[in-house]
C-alpha positions as CSV (number, residue, x, y, z in Angstrom):
1,M,5.6,-63.0,-6.7
2,I,2.1,-62.0,-7.8
3,P,1.3,-63.7,-11.1
4,A,1.3,-61.5,-14.1
5,H,-2.3,-62.5,-15.1
6,W,-3.7,-61.0,-11.9
7,S,-5.1,-57.5,-12.5
8,C,-4.0,-54.8,-10.1
9,H,-6.5,-52.5,-8.6
10,R,-5.5,-49.0,-7.6
11,R,-7.3,-46.3,-5.7
12,L,-8.5,-43.6,-8.1
13,E,-7.4,-40.6,-6.0
14,D,-3.7,-41.4,-5.7
15,S,-3.0,-44.7,-7.6
16,E,-2.2,-46.6,-4.4
17,L,-2.2,-50.3,-5.0
18,L,-5.1,-51.8,-3.0
19,G,-4.8,-55.4,-4.2
20,Y,-5.5,-57.7,-7.2
21,L,-8.3,-59.3,-9.1
22,R,-7.4,-63.0,-9.3
23,P,-9.3,-64.6,-12.2
24,V,-11.3,-67.7,-11.5
25,H,-10.0,-70.3,-14.0
26,D,-13.3,-72.1,-14.8
27,S,-15.3,-68.9,-15.1
28,P,-13.8,-66.0,-17.1
29,L,-16.3,-63.4,-15.7
30,L,-15.5,-64.1,-12.0
31,F,-12.6,-62.7,-9.9
32,T,-11.5,-63.2,-6.4
33,P,-10.4,-59.9,-4.7
34,V,-7.0,-60.5,-3.0
35,T,-4.6,-58.4,-1.0
36,V,-1.3,-57.0,-2.2
37,F,0.2,-60.2,-0.9
38,G,-2.4,-62.5,-2.4
39,Y,-4.7,-63.3,0.6
40,P,-8.4,-63.6,-0.6
41,L,-10.7,-60.9,0.8
42,G,-13.9,-62.4,-0.5
43,S,-15.5,-65.1,-2.6
44,P,-15.4,-65.1,-6.4
45,T,-17.6,-62.4,-7.8
46,D,-18.0,-60.2,-10.8
47,E,-15.4,-57.6,-11.6
48,R,-17.3,-54.6,-10.2
49,H,-18.0,-56.2,-6.8
50,A,-14.4,-57.5,-6.5
51,R,-13.1,-53.9,-7.1
52,E,-15.6,-52.6,-4.5
53,C,-14.3,-55.1,-2.0
54,L,-10.7,-54.0,-2.6
55,D,-11.8,-50.3,-2.2
56,R,-13.3,-51.2,1.2
57,M,-10.8,-53.6,2.6
58,G,-7.6,-53.6,0.5
59,L,-5.6,-51.4,2.8
60,S,-7.4,-51.7,6.1
61,C,-6.7,-55.4,6.3
62,L,-3.0,-54.6,6.5
63,A,-3.5,-53.0,9.9
64,Q,-5.0,-56.0,11.6
65,D,-3.1,-58.8,13.4
66,W,-2.5,-62.0,11.5
67,L,-1.7,-65.6,12.4
68,L,1.4,-67.1,10.8
69,S,1.7,-70.9,10.4
70,L,5.3,-72.1,10.7
71,P,6.6,-75.6,9.8
72,G,6.9,-77.9,12.8
73,R,4.8,-75.7,15.1
74,P,1.2,-76.7,15.8
75,D,0.0,-73.3,16.9
76,P,0.3,-70.2,14.7
77,V,2.3,-67.2,15.7
78,T,0.6,-63.8,16.0
79,V,2.2,-61.2,13.7
80,R,1.7,-57.7,12.4
81,I,2.4,-56.7,8.8
82,V,5.4,-54.5,8.5
83,E,5.7,-54.3,4.7
84,A,3.6,-55.8,1.9
85,T,4.7,-55.7,-1.7
86,P,3.8,-57.8,-4.8
87,K,7.2,-59.6,-4.3
88,Q,7.4,-60.2,-0.6
89,L,5.7,-59.8,2.8
90,R,7.4,-58.9,6.0
91,V,5.6,-59.6,9.2
92,Q,6.7,-58.9,12.8
93,N,6.4,-61.3,15.7
94,I,4.0,-59.8,18.4
95,D,3.4,-63.2,20.1
96,Y,4.7,-63.3,23.6
97,G,4.0,-67.0,23.7
98,Y,6.4,-67.8,20.9
99,A,9.8,-68.4,22.5
100,D,11.7,-69.3,19.3
101,A,11.9,-65.6,18.2
102,D,12.1,-62.3,20.0
103,I,9.2,-59.9,20.0
104,G,9.8,-57.8,16.9
105,H,11.5,-60.5,14.9
106,V,10.7,-60.0,11.2
107,F,9.7,-63.0,9.1
108,V,10.1,-62.6,5.3
109,L,7.5,-64.5,3.3
110,D,7.2,-65.2,-0.4
111,V,4.1,-63.8,-2.1
112,P,1.4,-64.9,-2.5
113,A,1.4,-66.0,1.1
114,A,-2.0,-67.7,1.1
115,G,-1.9,-70.8,3.3
116,Q,0.7,-69.5,5.6
117,L,-1.1,-66.5,6.9
118,R,-4.7,-65.8,8.0
119,P,-6.5,-63.0,9.9
120,R,-6.5,-63.3,13.6
């Protein structure tokens, strides 16, 4: 689950959640822009630039393919995001080289999912 001390950032037009501002612990004026599921979209920066990053990339990054690291498997599995919420992330297997799960198999991940998932 996304920690309560992360500030949500919503699109002005329709209040769609675009991501969060994750505070940098040793610098109270810096924030890391992160996706709805907690993946960092940029380096720590001031609040304005972090919000601009989320406006640009917060939703579009959900449409790209991702690499999922699984325990006991040296190579990551290519997946596509099916659902992203502040509580869980559901990703679908699109990797024909991964024989342990059918194409379309849905993995459910705890959020934040940083460390398990990275852009392809």
